[in-house]
Each structure stands twice: as C-alpha cells, then as structure tokens.
Backbone bond lengths (Angstrom), bond angles and torsions (degrees), N, CA, C in turn:
res aa  C-N    CA-C-N  psi(-1)  N-CA   C-N-CA  omega(-1)  CA-C   N-CA-C  phi
1 X - - - 1.513 - - 1.465 106.71 -
2 X 1.348 122.02 -42.91 1.423 123.77 179.05 1.514 113.26 -59.82
3 X 1.377 114.90 -36.98 1.382 121.25 177.94 1.517 112.46 -59.73
4 X 1.355 116.26 -45.97 1.500 120.43 -178.55 1.510 109.61 -68.11
5 X 1.411 117.48 -38.18 1.481 117.55 175.54 1.535 111.16 -62.72
6 X 1.292 119.07 -34.49 1.417 121.93 -178.96 1.537 107.79 -66.58
7 X 1.341 117.43 -47.68 1.472 119.72 177.75 1.470 113.23 -58.34
8 X 1.386 114.65 -41.85 1.453 118.54 -176.43 1.586 109.07 -68.98
9 X 1.334 115.69 -33.08 1.537 117.84 177.92 1.517 108.03 -67.67
10 X 1.366 117.44 -37.24 1.454 118.24 -176.91 1.463 109.49 -68.74
11 X 1.304 119.12 -40.89 1.489 124.63 178.18 1.523 111.87 -57.28
12 X 1.462 112.98 -45.95 1.444 117.26 179.74 1.508 111.10 -66.28
13 X 1.278 115.95 -41.81 1.498 120.64 -179.79 1.563 108.14 -63.13
14 X 1.279 121.43 -45.01 1.424 123.90 175.75 1.501 114.97 -53.91
15 X 1.384 112.02 -45.65 1.431 119.86 -178.25 1.537 111.90 -64.32
16 X 1.420 114.14 -39.17 1.444 117.95 176.56 1.562 113.23 -65.84
17 X 1.280 114.21 -39.58 1.492 119.37 178.94 1.489 113.29 -59.52
18 X 1.365 117.01 -33.78 1.491 120.41 179.97 1.528 108.34 -79.38
19 X 1.326 118.60 -24.99 1.454 118.58 -179.43 1.443 111.89 -101.09
20 X 1.426 114.21 48.46 1.390 120.04 -173.20 1.589 111.13 -72.58
21 X 1.297 116.88 141.43 1.452 120.83 177.09 1.568 109.15 -69.72
22 X 1.326 111.86 154.75 1.513 119.08 171.50 1.538 108.42 -109.19
23 X 1.293 116.40 131.48 1.428 122.35 176.91 1.504 107.25 -112.32
24 X 1.290 115.82 125.22 1.443 124.15 179.93 1.540 106.64 -108.63
25 X 1.356 116.26 116.74 1.498 120.84 173.79 1.546 107.86 -90.94
26 X 1.351 114.32 122.25 1.517 119.26 -175.75 1.513 104.85 -120.15
27 X 1.338 112.03 146.49 1.517 116.91 166.95 1.545 107.31 -123.87
28 X 1.345 113.37 130.66 1.496 119.27 -179.92 1.513 107.32 -146.30
29 X 1.331 120.36 148.41 1.430 125.65 175.17 1.490 107.42 -126.01
30 X 1.392 116.47 145.76 1.417 121.03 -174.68 1.485 109.02 -117.25
31 X 1.372 116.69 129.62 1.448 124.15 -175.00 1.496 114.93 -44.40
32 X 1.292 115.58 -57.69 1.497 122.14 -173.12 1.549 112.37 -60.70
33 X 1.264 117.43 -34.27 1.452 121.67 -176.67 1.526 113.11 -90.48
34 X 1.300 118.85 -11.47 1.453 125.37 -173.94 1.433 114.35 -67.43
35 X 1.385 115.83 131.40 1.444 122.83 -175.79 1.542 111.00 -112.76
36 X 1.362 115.48 -9.66 1.436 117.73 -176.61 1.529 114.11 108.47
37 X 1.289 118.07 152.94 1.514 123.44 177.91 1.533 110.52 59.98
38 X 1.289 119.04 33.72 1.377 123.37 173.38 1.513 116.26 74.55
39 X 1.402 114.94 23.47 1.442 120.18 -178.08 1.492 110.21 -122.85
40 X 1.362 121.72 146.59 1.434 128.21 179.57 1.551 106.65 -119.53
41 X 1.350 115.26 168.31 1.419 122.03 170.40 1.467 114.90 -73.64
42 X 1.273 119.96 155.45 1.451 124.68 169.45 1.564 105.33 -83.18
43 X 1.298 118.65 100.71 1.447 122.75 -170.63 1.562 118.06 -93.43
44 X 1.348 114.69 -12.22 1.494 117.96 179.52 1.503 111.16 -88.73
45 X 1.270 115.89 -54.08 1.511 121.94 -177.54 1.497 106.93 -156.14
46 X 1.314 119.15 88.51 1.522 121.09 -174.79 1.539 113.88 -64.96
47 X 1.386 117.24 -19.13 1.449 122.09 -176.51 1.555 108.20 -82.87
48 X 1.276 116.55 -54.20 1.506 123.60 -177.64 1.490 116.63 -81.74
49 X 1.416 111.63 -31.81 1.445 116.47 179.99 1.463 112.28 -131.75
50 X 1.367 118.49 70.11 1.429 124.08 -173.79 1.480 116.12 -68.92
51 X 1.401 117.49 -17.06 1.430 119.57 -177.87 1.538 113.50 -98.16
52 X 1.350 114.06 -0.23 1.504 118.19 -178.34 1.481 110.12 -105.98
53 X 1.290 118.41 130.82 1.501 121.36 177.58 1.495 108.41 -85.57
54 X 1.351 119.04 -65.36 1.442 118.70 -171.59 1.554 107.77 -166.93
55 X 1.307 116.20 176.32 1.447 121.10 175.77 1.542 109.34 -85.02
56 X 1.304 114.70 160.18 1.476 121.27 177.49 1.591 106.76 -150.91
57 X 1.283 114.43 147.13 1.442 121.95 177.13 1.495 106.69 -113.36
58 X 1.363 117.62 131.81 1.469 124.75 175.37 1.458 108.46 -111.21
59 X 1.299 121.01 130.08 1.488 129.20 177.58 1.527 109.13 -113.65
60 X 1.334 116.49 135.50 1.434 121.65 168.97 1.516 109.78 -103.66
61 X 1.329 113.68 111.99 1.568 120.02 -174.47 1.495 111.42 -95.84
62 X 1.293 112.35 147.00 1.490 120.20 173.24 1.544 106.81 -64.58
63 X 1.345 111.95 147.12 1.506 117.98 -179.03 1.562 112.34 -91.57
64 X 1.301 116.59 7.77 1.462 118.01 -176.61 1.544 105.98 -140.00
65 X 1.398 115.38 172.80 1.390 119.98 173.27 1.526 110.97 68.67
66 X 1.403 114.90 -126.76 1.390 122.78 -177.81 1.531 114.39 -96.60
67 X 1.331 112.23 11.16 1.516 119.54 -174.83 1.486 111.99 50.87
68 X 1.318 114.05 55.70 1.438 120.23 -178.99 1.516 110.89 -69.71
69 X 1.396 116.05 149.78 1.432 121.56 173.64 1.506 109.39 -72.64
70 X 1.370 118.28 115.45 1.427 122.19 -178.24 1.506 110.85 -93.36
71 X 1.311 118.63 -35.01 1.433 121.31 178.56 1.544 108.26 -142.60
72 X 1.386 116.22 152.35 1.387 119.96 179.04 1.543 110.53 -144.24
73 X 1.305 114.83 143.39 1.504 120.85 179.84 1.516 111.87 -145.23
74 X 1.402 114.92 134.40 1.483 119.59 179.87 1.528 108.18 -114.56
75 X 1.330 114.77 133.34 1.453 119.17 177.54 1.540 106.47 -151.19
76 X 1.309 115.02 -167.69 1.471 119.96 -179.97 1.455 112.32 -112.02
77 X 1.432 116.84 154.16 1.373 124.57 175.44 1.545 107.29 -104.94
78 X 1.388 114.16 139.88 1.393 117.79 173.99 1.573 108.97 -74.41
79 X 1.351 114.97 173.44 1.500 116.31 -178.80 1.549 109.73 -70.22
80 X 1.278 117.89 -13.38 1.530 120.01 175.06 1.549 108.96 -99.69
81 X 1.363 115.71 8.40 1.489 117.51 168.08 1.545 116.55 93.19
82 X 1.318 116.79 0.67 1.450 116.11 178.63 1.521 113.58 -92.44
83 X 1.393 113.48 148.89 1.501 121.68 179.11 1.473 109.23 -157.65
84 X 1.350 116.28 147.84 1.408 123.65 176.85 1.552 107.30 -110.58
85 X 1.349 110.06 129.50 1.498 118.85 -175.18 1.525 107.48 -122.64
86 X 1.336 115.03 117.16 1.443 123.87 -178.24 1.468 112.97 -92.33
87 X 1.369 117.98 136.49 1.485 123.05 -176.37 1.519 103.88 -127.56
88 X 1.386 119.07 95.65 1.405 119.52 -178.41 1.575 114.90 -59.24
89 X 1.351 113.93 128.04 1.422 120.94 173.44 1.539 111.93 55.81
90 X 1.257 115.64 36.31 1.506 120.08 175.80 1.519 109.40 -70.91
91 X 1.318 121.84 131.07 1.423 120.34 177.40 1.473 112.55 -71.58
92 X 1.345 117.88 123.93 1.416 120.30 168.78 1.493 116.94 -81.63
93 X 1.301 121.03 179.34 1.469 117.85 177.38 1.530 112.18 89.93
94 X 1.349 116.68 10.07 1.475 120.03 178.98 1.532 112.24 -148.60
95 X 1.341 116.31 174.40 1.457 119.55 -174.52 1.448 112.12 -110.19
96 X 1.319 116.89 153.65 1.456 122.86 177.42 1.502 110.23 -141.60
97 X 1.357 117.31 149.47 1.463 118.66 162.88 1.551 106.27 -79.15
98 X 1.368 114.55 136.45 1.490 120.99 176.57 1.574 108.20 -97.64
99 X 1.309 116.30 124.63 1.440 124.26 179.47 1.499 112.27 -117.03
100 X 1.313 117.06 132.13 1.450 120.57 175.14 1.527 110.30 -105.52
101 X 1.314 120.31 134.76 1.445 127.25 176.67 1.489 109.48 -128.74
102 X 1.405 116.90 125.46 1.408 124.50 179.77 1.528 109.91 -120.82
103 X 1.320 119.96 160.91 1.426 122.21 -175.66 1.521 116.54 -65.98
104 X 1.335 117.14 -25.01 1.450 117.72 175.70 1.572 116.45 -142.88
105 X 1.334 114.94 21.21 1.450 121.70 179.84 1.479 110.49 -117.15
106 X 1.346 115.37 154.01 1.513 120.19 -178.67 1.516 106.52 -68.12
107 X 1.280 120.17 133.12 1.469 124.91 178.81 1.452 109.71 -63.77
108 X 1.362 121.12 147.06 1.414 124.20 175.29 1.561 106.85 -129.45
109 X 1.353 112.97 165.70 1.469 120.15 -173.05 1.505 107.68 -144.85
110 X 1.284 118.29 144.51 1.417 120.84 175.75 1.545 111.72 -62.64
111 X 1.336 114.63 140.44 1.444 118.82 -177.62 1.536 111.01 -66.79
112 X 1.234 115.92 -30.85 1.565 118.63 -178.77 1.480 105.54 -123.53
113 X 1.364 115.97 153.08 1.454 120.38 168.87 1.505 107.74 -57.81
114 X 1.365 115.77 148.38 1.447 120.48 179.11 1.559 105.63 -113.08
115 X 1.302 112.58 130.73 1.517 117.55 -177.97 1.524 109.89 -83.00
116 X 1.335 121.00 124.76 1.438 123.69 177.58 1.483 106.30 -95.81
117 X 1.301 114.10 103.40 1.466 117.28 -178.98 1.544 115.37 -111.31
118 X 1.350 113.92 -6.00 1.541 119.62 177.61 1.438 109.91 -148.79
119 X 1.346 120.26 169.01 1.398 125.38 -173.76 1.516 114.60 -76.93
120 X 1.298 119.81 -3.10 1.450 124.46 174.78 1.469 112.13 -131.51
121 X 1.397 114.07 110.19 1.477 121.87 -176.70 1.478 110.99 -120.02
122 X 1.378 113.92 160.73 1.482 121.59 -175.95 1.529 108.95 -137.55
123 X 1.305 118.54 135.13 1.411 123.33 168.38 1.474 110.44 -143.10
124 X 1.373 114.27 134.12 1.441 120.34 -173.59 1.532 106.67 -115.95
125 X 1.356 115.61 111.40 1.487 120.56 -176.84 1.643 109.31 -88.30
126 X 1.310 114.91 3.81 1.443 115.30 -173.50 1.620 110.99 -101.49
127 X 1.338 117.02 -7.05 1.501 116.15 -170.90 1.496 111.56 -83.21
128 X 1.314 114.20 151.60 1.517 126.26 170.86 1.510 108.11 -100.69
129 X 1.346 120.04 146.80 1.482 124.60 -11.74 1.629 109.32 -65.26
130 X 1.350 110.97 153.53 1.403 117.50 -172.39 1.548 113.25 -58.37
131 X 1.304 115.72 136.30 1.442 121.99 177.32 1.549 110.64 -106.75
132 X 1.380 114.88 30.82 1.479 120.98 -174.18 1.547 109.47 -112.58
133 X 1.378 111.08 146.96 1.431 118.18 169.29 1.499 105.22 -102.64
134 X 1.376 118.25 62.40 1.453 126.81 -173.40 1.458 113.96 -162.47
135 X 1.259 116.88 160.83 1.488 121.63 170.80 1.445 106.21 -73.96
136 X 1.433 117.98 127.89 1.468 121.62 177.23 1.548 104.33 -149.82
137 X 1.299 115.47 170.25 1.364 126.67 -167.56 1.549 112.28 -112.22
138 X 1.320 118.45 127.79 1.448 124.45 171.53 1.565 106.05 -77.59
139 X 1.293 118.93 119.60 1.462 122.12 -171.14 1.561 107.55 -71.73
140 X 1.376 120.16 -25.31 1.431 123.29 -174.14 1.505 111.84 93.83
141 X 1.386 117.16 -12.06 1.501 118.67 177.30 1.467 111.52 -121.84
142 X 1.414 116.65 23.25 1.484 118.37 171.21 1.497 112.96 106.95
143 X 1.282 125.22 7.69 1.375 127.97 -178.67 1.527 114.62 -126.12
144 X 1.406 115.11 158.28 1.446 120.42 171.62 1.550 105.88 -102.32
145 X 1.321 112.91 139.78 1.550 118.37 178.79 1.489 108.95 -120.69
146 X 1.329 115.77 148.58 1.407 124.08 168.72 1.499 111.14 -75.34
147 X 1.339 119.27 128.94 1.484 119.84 178.78 1.538 107.14 -65.92
148 X 1.313 115.16 141.15 1.448 122.35 176.27 1.585 109.02 -93.95
149 X 1.320 115.21 149.43 1.426 119.69 171.63 1.507 117.01 132.57
150 X 1.374 118.91 -13.85 1.534 119.52 -177.29 1.531 109.57 -87.60
151 X 1.298 117.52 76.21 1.449 124.75 -177.89 1.444 111.48 -74.52
152 X 1.297 119.47 -18.85 1.526 119.53 -177.11 1.574 108.38 -96.51
153 X 1.336 119.17 -4.59 1.379 123.98 174.05 1.550 113.75 60.01
154 X 1.394 113.54 37.92 1.476 115.68 -179.95 1.516 110.27 -111.20
155 X 1.341 117.76 21.12 1.451 121.44 176.17 1.521 116.21 79.12
156 X 1.351 115.59 8.53 1.498 118.76 -177.28 1.496 108.87 -141.13
157 X 1.345 115.44 151.32 1.429 121.51 171.08 1.558 105.16 -103.38
158 X 1.278 120.59 95.13 1.421 120.46 -167.85 1.576 110.52 -136.35
159 X 1.402 113.63 -164.38 1.423 120.93 -176.57 1.512 113.64 -56.73
160 X 1.319 118.12 -36.14 1.490 123.22 -177.82 1.539 107.59 -64.57
161 X 1.251 119.77 -46.34 1.444 121.54 175.65 1.494 114.80 -60.79
162 X 1.325 118.06 -41.66 1.446 124.05 -178.38 1.452 110.30 -68.32
163 X 1.371 117.24 -38.09 1.503 121.59 176.19 1.499 113.06 -57.52
164 X 1.373 114.31 -44.95 1.482 120.33 177.62 1.517 111.92 -63.71
165 X 1.289 117.21 -38.24 1.441 123.98 179.88 1.571 108.87 -66.11
166 X 1.319 114.75 -42.16 1.549 117.34 175.98 1.537 110.52 -60.99
167 X 1.308 118.52 -40.69 1.481 118.71 179.10 1.465 111.11 -69.39
168 X 1.408 119.77 -41.19 1.424 123.21 -179.77 1.493 111.46 -65.65
169 X 1.274 118.51 -27.83 1.495 118.52 179.85 1.535 111.28 -67.66
170 X 1.327 118.72 -25.76 1.473 123.74 -174.65 1.566 108.51 -88.57
171 X 1.299 117.39 -9.46 1.444 118.56 -174.01 1.508 114.36 -102.19
172 X 1.302 119.01 -0.80 1.461 127.43 -179.61 1.587 110.38 43.84
173 X 1.359 109.99 66.15 1.494 118.71 -175.28 1.559 106.72 -82.89
174 X 1.318 113.29 131.72 1.463 122.31 172.44 1.566 114.03 -119.04
175 X 1.275 119.44 147.84 1.522 121.73 176.72 1.502 109.76 102.10
176 X 1.194 110.91 -167.94 1.526 123.13 -179.20 1.498 110.87 -69.47
177 X 1.388 120.25 105.45 1.438 122.40 -175.43 1.546 108.94 -142.87
178 X 1.316 114.50 149.58 1.452 117.71 178.35 1.485 116.26 -61.37
179 X 1.360 117.19 -24.12 1.453 120.16 179.43 1.567 113.80 -83.72
180 X 1.251 115.99 -5.78 1.465 123.36 178.64 1.510 109.79 -77.96
181 X 1.324 119.13 83.95 1.428 121.76 -167.69 1.551 111.80 -81.05
182 X 1.435 114.75 -22.68 1.451 115.87 -176.19 1.558 111.32 -105.31
183 X 1.233 118.42 7.09 1.469 123.33 172.60 1.448 116.20 71.61
184 X 1.327 120.97 23.66 1.506 121.26 178.18 1.486 114.77 -97.20
185 X 1.337 114.23 12.18 1.511 124.00 174.63 1.534 108.76 65.40
186 X 1.331 120.71 36.15 1.415 122.95 173.13 1.558 106.16 -154.83
187 X 1.311 117.99 151.74 1.503 124.39 174.60 1.473 104.44 -103.03
188 X 1.317 114.57 114.42 1.423 120.90 -179.52 1.502 112.83 -151.15
189 X 1.354 115.55 -164.54 1.516 122.39 -171.22 1.581 110.25 -61.22
190 X 1.195 119.28 -34.26 1.473 119.56 -179.37 1.528 111.49 -63.71
191 X 1.325 117.77 -40.17 1.455 123.39 177.48 1.565 109.37 -67.14
192 X 1.275 113.55 -39.16 1.449 121.53 177.60 1.526 113.00 -61.93
193 X 1.307 114.61 -44.92 1.464 121.00 -179.78 1.533 111.00 -67.85
194 X 1.292 116.32 -42.29 1.432 120.52 -179.87 1.488 110.70 -61.64
195 X 1.332 118.42 -50.51 1.471 122.96 -178.85 1.543 107.26 -62.48
196 X 1.261 119.71 -44.86 1.466 124.49 179.96 1.447 112.77 -52.92
197 X 1.356 117.13 -46.62 1.470 121.54 -179.26 1.535 111.82 -63.16
198 X 1.368 114.20 -42.51 1.496 114.08 -176.22 1.563 109.59 -81.67
199 X 1.326 117.91 -24.42 1.451 119.99 170.83 1.537 110.87 -60.24
200 X 1.307 112.67 -47.67 1.469 120.31 -179.66 1.494 113.18 -49.54
201 X 1.368 116.47 -42.77 1.446 121.67 -179.14 1.559 113.27 -80.91
202 X 1.298 114.81 -15.18 1.552 117.87 176.51 1.541 112.41 68.37
203 X 1.305 118.89 41.91 1.482 121.98 -176.48 1.547 108.70 -70.22
204 X 1.361 110.96 138.84 1.479 118.79 176.92 1.518 111.95 -133.16
205 X 1.306 115.26 162.89 1.500 119.87 178.17 1.449 111.09 -79.96
206 X 1.314 114.38 153.10 1.475 119.31 175.79 1.547 112.78 -94.78
207 X 1.287 117.83 152.81 1.366 122.55 -179.26 1.564 110.06 -131.28
208 X 1.332 118.83 161.89 1.481 117.94 -172.06 1.544 112.50 -55.59
209 X 1.273 118.09 -35.85 1.497 116.90 -175.01 1.535 110.09 -71.83
210 X 1.327 119.14 -15.42 1.450 120.33 175.39 1.517 110.49 -93.25
211 X 1.295 118.10 -11.06 1.433 120.77 174.08 1.490 111.62 -97.21
212 X 1.325 118.65 -167.36 1.474 119.94 -171.85 1.574 109.25 -144.95
213 X 1.336 113.74 52.88 1.443 113.56 -173.81 1.519 117.32 -85.09
214 X 1.263 119.43 -29.77 1.459 121.45 -174.16 1.572 112.57 -114.93
215 X 1.339 114.82 -16.67 1.464 117.67 -175.00 1.496 109.36 -124.93
216 X 1.297 112.61 176.14 1.506 117.32 -179.32 1.595 108.19 -83.40
217 X 1.275 112.48 149.44 1.438 119.64 173.53 1.535 108.33 -114.93
218 X 1.279 115.08 129.22 1.503 118.86 -172.80 1.583 110.66 -111.25
219 X 1.262 114.39 139.48 1.431 121.58 170.61 1.498 108.16 -64.06
220 X 1.336 117.91 131.92 1.439 121.78 -175.65 1.524 111.55 -62.71
221 X 1.333 115.70 -24.85 1.494 122.24 -173.48 1.515 111.80 -95.92
222 X 1.264 120.19 10.87 1.484 121.83 -175.06 1.455 111.19 -151.98
223 X 1.276 116.21 162.79 1.514 123.83 175.75 1.522 111.38 -108.11
224 X 1.357 114.83 22.63 1.498 117.53 -177.87 1.521 108.50 -59.61
225 X 1.298 113.90 144.48 1.487 120.22 178.36 1.504 109.92 -137.37
226 X 1.303 114.71 152.00 1.491 123.27 179.28 1.541 110.40 -114.35
227 X 1.246 118.77 126.25 1.452 122.14 179.54 1.524 107.06 -127.26
228 X 1.384 112.90 134.75 1.476 122.46 -176.69 1.474 105.88 -125.85
229 X 1.338 121.17 132.38 1.489 124.13 179.68 1.561 109.36 -157.40
230 X 1.371 113.19 152.17 1.416 130.37 -19.75 1.483 113.61 -65.31
231 X 1.293 119.19 154.54 1.422 119.98 179.34 1.501 106.92 -151.68
232 X 1.405 117.63 109.29 1.416 131.83 9.69 1.533 114.19 -62.31
233 X 1.373 115.54 160.10 1.418 117.80 178.69 1.557 109.74 -141.02
234 X 1.323 115.06 152.95 1.460 120.20 -179.75 1.493 112.92 -97.56
235 X 1.338 116.47 -23.25 1.508 114.26 178.65 1.545 109.53 -147.75
236 X 1.356 118.47 -63.42 1.489 120.07 -173.79 1.510 109.11 -112.21
237 X 1.394 112.33 153.26 1.434 119.29 170.02 1.522 110.94 -126.36
238 X 1.291 114.08 146.63 1.475 118.70 171.33 1.533 111.68 -95.59
239 X 1.321 112.95 143.69 1.567 115.00 179.97 1.521 104.83 -122.93
240 X 1.369 114.43 128.60 1.425 120.82 175.41 1.508 108.31 -120.25
241 X 1.351 114.62 125.75 1.471 120.07 -170.63 1.543 108.79 -155.86
242 X 1.288 115.24 149.41 1.489 123.49 177.45 1.518 107.15 -139.44
243 X 1.379 119.01 133.84 1.416 129.52 3.74 1.489 112.90 -71.04
244 X 1.401 113.21 -172.35 1.455 120.22 -158.30 1.564 114.33 -82.62
245 X 1.236 121.59 -40.62 1.462 118.10 -167.83 1.495 110.35 -116.16
246 X 1.387 114.07 121.49 1.461 124.33 179.31 1.525 107.72 -152.23
247 X 1.357 114.74 -178.58 1.463 118.89 168.59 1.521 106.81 -133.23
248 X 1.304 116.89 159.47 1.429 124.35 -175.94 1.540 109.72 -127.65
249 X 1.342 117.74 148.32 1.446 120.04 177.65 1.575 106.42 -122.82
250 X 1.301 111.49 145.11 1.471 119.95 178.04 1.526 106.70 -108.87
251 X 1.390 113.94 125.60 1.439 121.06 -179.06 1.543 109.28 -115.91
252 X 1.285 113.92 154.18 1.549 118.80 172.43 1.518 106.41 -86.39
253 X 1.337 117.89 174.81 1.486 121.12 -175.10 1.589 112.02 -61.60
254 X 1.332 119.87 -24.16 1.406 122.44 178.09 1.534 111.74 -85.33
255 X 1.352 121.26 0.02 1.341 124.77 -179.57 1.476 118.03 91.27
256 X 1.349 115.36 0.62 1.450 118.90 -179.34 1.550 113.73 -72.48
257 X 1.279 118.31 133.28 1.484 120.49 177.65 1.476 113.16 -65.34
258 X 1.322 117.33 126.02 1.430 120.47 176.50 1.447 109.84 -97.51
259 X 1.323 121.43 -49.42 1.439 123.06 -176.12 1.610 107.97 -159.35
260 X 1.360 114.24 148.05 1.460 119.51 170.59 1.445 109.89 -113.56
261 X 1.392 112.64 139.35 1.459 123.94 -175.99 1.528 110.89 -118.55
262 X 1.285 118.08 134.67 1.482 122.19 171.73 1.526 104.65 -89.69
263 X 1.395 111.10 138.12 1.450 119.30 179.97 1.501 107.48 -132.21
264 X 1.359 116.43 133.84 1.427 124.15 174.06 1.441 116.26 -129.74
265 X 1.303 121.80 141.93 1.446 121.87 -173.79 1.481 109.21 84.72
266 X 1.361 113.43 176.84 1.420 120.53 -175.00 1.483 112.81 -78.29
267 X 1.345 117.17 -39.24 1.473 122.27 -175.68 1.497 109.32 -115.36
268 X 1.351 114.77 130.16 1.524 121.86 -178.01 1.511 106.24 -138.44
269 X 1.423 112.48 160.15 1.406 120.70 179.17 1.575 107.36 -128.18
270 X 1.349 115.23 129.59 1.439 121.27 174.86 1.521 113.33 -118.09
271 X 1.301 113.71 135.95 1.474 120.37 -173.15 1.600 105.65 -92.11
272 X 1.270 120.44 117.84 1.401 127.93 179.07 1.487 113.20 -109.88
273 X 1.347 121.82 15.86 1.389 128.57 -171.98 1.588 108.62 -64.92
274 X 1.332 115.43 -27.73 1.486 118.83 -178.00 1.522 113.28 -72.66
275 X 1.326 115.82 -14.48 1.527 116.91 -177.19 1.540 111.86 -77.17
276 X 1.292 114.78 151.14 1.478 119.89 160.45 1.472 115.03 -70.92
277 X 1.349 119.75 157.63 1.451 119.08 179.87 1.562 107.78 -64.89
278 X 1.374 112.56 144.26 1.489 114.76 179.33 1.507 110.59 154.16
279 X 1.337 117.54 -169.14 1.425 124.23 -178.13 1.518 109.43 -104.02
280 X 1.347 112.12 136.46 1.494 117.47 -177.10 1.567 105.95 -135.73
281 X 1.359 116.82 171.86 1.456 119.24 178.61 1.500 108.32 -131.82
282 X 1.351 119.88 129.67 1.417 125.46 178.23 1.573 107.78 -104.09
283 X 1.329 114.15 133.85 1.446 119.97 -173.29 1.569 103.73 -120.95
284 X 1.360 116.94 120.18 1.444 118.91 170.95 1.484 109.96 -104.16
285 X 1.375 116.85 122.03 1.397 122.65 -178.96 1.595 108.16 -86.19
286 X 1.285 118.04 118.29 1.447 123.01 -173.88 1.496 110.65 -130.89
287 X 1.361 113.37 87.85 1.492 120.36 -178.03 1.591 107.67 68.50
288 X 1.282 116.97 -123.62 1.509 121.07 -178.73 1.534 113.46 -92.70
289 X 1.396 113.61 -3.46 1.443 116.74 -179.74 1.531 110.70 -108.57
290 X 1.311 119.06 175.21 1.406 127.94 178.85 1.495 109.39 -131.00
291 X 1.359 119.22 137.29 1.454 120.47 170.78 1.513 105.53 -114.68
292 X 1.416 114.62 139.48 1.505 116.97 -177.22 1.590 109.57 -127.48
293 X 1.239 112.62 148.12 1.446 117.05 177.87 1.553 107.83 -141.19
294 X 1.275 116.22 134.69 1.509 118.76 168.69 1.517 113.92 -78.81
295 X 1.346 112.41 132.85 1.492 120.55 -177.65 1.557 106.32 -115.67
296 X 1.324 113.38 137.25 1.493 117.05 174.79 1.527 109.75 -119.29
297 X 1.345 115.88 120.10 1.426 121.65 179.63 1.516 108.34 -98.92
298 X 1.335 113.63 127.39 1.483 121.54 179.69 1.466 115.77 -119.87
C-alpha cells in the first residue's frame, strides 16, 4: 500500500512541477505619488503600511488579434515601486505585451512583447529611454513615471475625469479614494491642479496597434522597407534596406539594448552567433522614424 501511495505522490508532484506559477517582478512609479529619487508616498495607510505605496494590476495581453487580456494579477507596489505579480499556471515559451493598470494613473504597456521563458520574469517600467508604448513622464531625475489622472480607466485623461474631480472637490473627501491623485488621503486643490495639467495635454494610453513591435513601421513620405534574412537564423542575418546608411540596435524581449551595429550600403550582414536561442527585436533608425523586426535565434 505504501508503495502505491509513494507512486501516487510522485505523480502529483510531477504534475505540480509542470504547472509552475510564473512570477513577474515589476517596477513602476506614479506621477502623483512621486517624491523624487525613485521613492513614492505610502498612499494606502502610511501609519500601518509605511513601505507600501498602492495596489497595481498587471495584465498579460495577446500579441495578435484584438490583444485580449490572457492573464491578470493584482498586487501591491512598494514605495520604491517594486511589486511581485503571480500568474498561476501561465504557459511559458511565448510572448505577451505587459500592461499596467492603476486606480488613477494612465495605463502603460511594454513597447515590445516580452518573451516568458522561465517562471521568474522582470520588467522595469521606470527606465530611460522609455520602453513603453504609452504616454509617460520623464521625472527629470532619471525615471519614467505613469501620468496621474485617468480615474475612469478609459485610457484617456479627458473631460469625464475632470468632471468627476469637480464633483469630488465639493464633497470634501478624505481617506483612500480614486480621486486622491497625490496620495495625501484627501481630495483637494493639489489633485485638481495635477489632473488639470494632464487634461490640458490630452494624454492617452498606447496600445499595440499604435506601437511597432512585430511589424514594420513605414515613414509616410517614403516606401523604404526593411528585409532581414534568414529568419529564424542560427548565426548570421543579412539586412537589406534603402536608403543606404543607417544603424541598427538589437534588443532583448524586455527592450534592453544588447548591441548597436553600424550599417552602410544597401546590403549588410550581422553576426548573431553570440546570442542564446530565443526571440529578439531589431530596430532600424531611419531619420525620424523607426523600423522594427522580430528575430528568432535557433
């Protein structure tokens, strides 16, 4: 009997090991709560939870079709912007757009799909240059901040948000509230001014179709095209492009720059034998526009 129980336990353990959770460590900073030097206010309960800033939801979006939300996880961010988000039994071995959603900030999205190749992943939404397909703010001290003011969660800071703020200002709201943009546990003139500034500029969230992660982006004034071959590749790729002189950058799935290559002439060859197998992104800088191509190393 013990023998059968042992076999049964091994089978259960094996099944659990295959259905391993994925943990995504994210860093994000929010404009209204930001105090400088990479630190935010504790906006939920500064007395009992002085190290926690606020809650955040992370969505993993499909890279095709309507970019549907495939997985979602809600957790808390520390006052320095870090949070761990667990996705039970999320399939690895594929890419997702990573989207952040906060109670009163403009949602942001990774500029490129991120390849989930292991159960522990990291993405930093605060680094410069911006890795976002979204409107976001340069803090001036080395960080990227999520714009505050989208209290209706419709991807825009617009009249609807401002109308709610107008109403909230007359109600003398205290405590944890969606209209408290600066995290001081009250709805007052500072929140009103912050939203008003962002409303004036009409900031909106970015979405995959407005970015250029998997397909080419063309300058409206030219028919320039980027061709990469062979793709997938084992070692080298050829690049065919016109006009003649540009440079290209190679990024990993998280958007981190791996290497920059100078290219001259229409046809060029780049050696990628130093890369591990996986998915990468090639960026061709062409005047004021960028052309992107997904590269698969096998």
